[in-house]
LOKOLSE-936227 format. One record per atom (N, C-alpha, C): residue number from 0; residue in one letter; atom name; z, y, x. Coordinates in steps of 0.05 Angstrom, whole numbers. Layout:
N
> NUM a CA Z Y X
...
END
This chain:
81
> 0 l N 296 1358 261
> 0 l CA 307 1338 274
> 0 l C 332 1324 247
> 1 v N 346 1348 232
> 1 v CA 356 1331 211
> 1 v C 354 1327 199
> 2 v N 335 1331 177
> 2 v CA 322 1315 160
> 2 v C 296 1289 167
> 3 s N 282 1293 188
> 3 s CA 270 1272 191
> 3 s C 279 1246 209
> 4 v N 301 1254 217
> 4 v CA 319 1228 233
> 4 v C 325 1212 213
> 5 p N 332 1223 194
> 5 p CA 356 1204 166
> 5 p C 342 1204 149
> 6 l N 315 1220 145
> 6 l CA 299 1198 130
> 6 l C 276 1184 143
> 7 d N 273 1191 156
> 7 d CA 251 1163 170
> 7 d C 272 1145 177
> 8 s N 294 1137 187
> 8 s CA 313 1122 185
> 8 s C 307 1105 171
> 9 l N 323 1126 147
> 9 l CA 318 1110 117
> 9 l C 296 1085 110
> 10 l N 281 1102 106
> 10 l CA 253 1087 112
> 10 l C 237 1064 118
> 11 w N 245 1073 158
> 11 w CA 245 1051 167
> 11 w C 253 1030 169
> 12 q N 284 1029 151
> 12 q CA 310 1022 152
> 12 q C 320 1011 195
> 13 r N 319 1020 204
> 13 r CA 328 1029 232
> 13 r C 330 1061 240
> 14 l N 347 1054 259
> 14 l CA 347 1091 273
> 14 l C 329 1088 289
> 15 v N 314 1122 275
> 15 v CA 286 1115 282
> 15 v C 285 1165 285
> 16 w N 279 1166 310
> 16 w CA 271 1200 320
> 16 w C 248 1199 325
> 17 p N 233 1206 306
> 17 p CA 201 1210 300
> 17 p C 192 1225 323
> 18 e N 192 1234 333
> 18 e CA 179 1257 364
> 18 e C 179 1244 386
> 19 f N 206 1225 383
> 19 f CA 207 1212 411
> 19 f C 185 1193 414
> 20 e N 191 1175 384
> 20 e CA 180 1153 386
> 20 e C 142 1160 387
> 21 v N 123 1184 375
> 21 v CA 105 1189 383
> 21 v C 97 1196 401
> 22 l N 115 1214 422
> 22 l CA 117 1212 452
> 22 l C 117 1182 463
> 23 f N 137 1170 462
> 23 f CA 125 1145 470
> 23 f C 121 1134 472
> 24 f N 104 1117 452
> 24 f CA 79 1112 438
> 24 f C 47 1131 457
> 25 n N 46 1140 454
> 25 n CA 28 1163 478
> 25 n C 28 1166 501
> 26 t N 45 1168 515
> 26 t CA 55 1164 531
> 26 t C 66 1138 551
> 27 v N 92 1125 543
> 27 v CA 91 1111 563
> 27 v C 81 1075 549
> 28 q N 82 1081 536
> 28 q CA 71 1054 522
> 28 q C 26 1042 528
> 29 n N 20 1079 527
> 29 n CA -15 1085 521
> 29 n C -18 1078 510
> 30 k N -15 1074 488
> 30 k CA -25 1061 460
> 30 k C -40 1083 444
> 31 s N -47 1114 462
> 31 s CA -53 1130 448
> 31 s C -79 1138 427
> 32 s N -94 1109 449
> 32 s CA -123 1112 435
> 32 s C -128 1089 417
> 33 e N -102 1077 394
> 33 e CA -107 1062 379
> 33 e C -108 1076 355
> 34 w N -102 1103 353
> 34 w CA -109 1121 331
> 34 w C -121 1142 338
> 35 g N -142 1137 347
> 35 g CA -166 1153 354
> 35 g C -173 1165 377
> 36 v N -188 1166 401
> 36 v CA -200 1191 411
> 36 v C -217 1220 410
> 37 m N -191 1236 415
> 37 m CA -214 1267 401
> 37 m C -217 1276 432
> 38 p N -241 1287 440
> 38 p CA -247 1305 459
> 38 p C -231 1331 477
> 39 w N -233 1333 488
> 39 w CA -201 1352 500
> 39 w C -201 1379 494
> 40 h N -228 1387 487
> 40 h CA -225 1412 461
> 40 h C -211 1412 437
> 41 w N -212 1382 426
> 41 w CA -197 1381 407
> 41 w C -177 1392 391
> 42 y N -158 1404 394
> 42 y CA -131 1406 390
> 42 y C -142 1447 401
> 43 a N -155 1454 417
> 43 a CA -162 1494 407
> 43 a C -173 1496 397
> 44 s N -199 1477 398
> 44 s CA -214 1485 381
> 44 s C -210 1469 346
> 45 n N -198 1469 341
> 45 n CA -186 1444 315
> 45 n C -161 1441 306
> 46 a N -140 1438 318
> 46 a CA -118 1430 310
> 46 a C -107 1464 307
> 47 l N -103 1473 334
> 47 l CA -95 1503 332
> 47 l C -97 1523 309
> 48 p N -133 1526 307
> 48 p CA -123 1543 282
> 48 p C -124 1537 265
> 49 k N -123 1512 253
> 49 k CA -113 1496 228
> 49 k C -84 1510 225
> 50 g N -70 1497 249
> 50 g CA -43 1506 243
> 50 g C -38 1533 238
> 51 l N -49 1545 249
> 51 l CA -44 1575 261
> 51 l C -57 1592 223
> 52 l N -68 1583 209
> 52 l CA -92 1595 196
> 52 l C -74 1611 174
> 53 f N -50 1614 161
> 53 f CA -23 1622 142
> 53 f C -19 1650 168
> 54 t N -18 1638 195
> 54 t CA 2 1656 198
> 54 t C -23 1682 210
> 55 v N -46 1684 200
> 55 v CA -69 1702 206
> 55 v C -53 1721 183
> 56 f N -56 1713 158
> 56 f CA -40 1739 141
> 56 f C -15 1759 153
> 57 l N -2 1751 172
> 57 l CA 17 1761 182
> 57 l C 16 1784 204
> 58 i N -8 1788 204
> 58 i CA -20 1801 230
> 58 i C -17 1825 216
> 59 p N -24 1840 199
> 59 p CA -24 1858 192
> 59 p C 15 1872 179
> 60 l N 22 1856 162
> 60 l CA 44 1873 166
> 60 l C 60 1869 193
> 61 g N 52 1846 211
> 61 g CA 65 1865 231
> 61 g C 52 1888 243
> 62 v N 37 1891 250
> 62 v CA 23 1921 247
> 62 v C 26 1947 242
> 63 i N 40 1927 212
> 63 i CA 45 1959 200
> 63 i C 73 1974 204
> 64 r N 82 1943 204
> 64 r CA 117 1945 213
> 64 r C 118 1962 236
> 65 i N 107 1958 258
> 65 i CA 111 1965 286
> 65 i C 97 1995 282
> 66 s N 67 1996 273
> 66 s CA 63 2029 267
> 66 s C 93 2049 251
> 67 w N 101 2034 230
> 67 w CA 126 2049 215
> 67 w C 140 2052 236
> 68 l N 145 2035 252
> 68 l CA 178 2039 271
> 68 l C 171 2058 293
> 69 s N 153 2060 294
> 69 s CA 147 2084 314
> 69 s C 131 2124 306
> 70 s N 133 2108 282
> 70 s CA 126 2132 271
> 70 s C 145 2153 271
> 71 p N 142 2178 280
> 71 p CA 160 2202 279
> 71 p C 171 2214 247
> 72 r N 154 2195 227
> 72 r CA 167 2212 204
> 72 r C 180 2199 191
> 73 r N 193 2177 201
> 73 r CA 200 2158 183
> 73 r C 226 2161 172
> 74 p N 244 2156 150
> 74 p CA 274 2170 134
> 74 p C 294 2168 170
> 75 a N 312 2188 171
> 75 a CA 330 2184 200
> 75 a C 347 2163 186
> 76 q N 358 2151 172
> 76 q CA 374 2130 170
> 76 q C 365 2103 180
> 77 f N 336 2104 184
> 77 f CA 319 2085 197
> 77 f C 316 2083 228
> 78 n N 333 2100 239
> 78 n CA 330 2113 269
> 78 n C 338 2090 290
> 79 e N 367 2064 273
> 79 e CA 374 2056 287
> 79 e C 362 2035 300
> 80 l N 343 2021 285
> 80 l CA 328 2003 278
> 80 l C 305 1994 311
END
């Protein structure tokens, strides 16, 4: 919000909160079909996997960290973690 409100307000030349504008347009005005209609499963089958694509690389790091934290052979100075 700190970046999006001032930037979009500058570009639109009026005070704009973009997230609210989208919510208002899609729900209150019910004009979401003007931008196209997707099947009900589109978010789960297309948008969510694309959005989480780069987090897949963080999963091995998390597994390694968890296994390292539970290891009895780690150095004593890390016991407080």
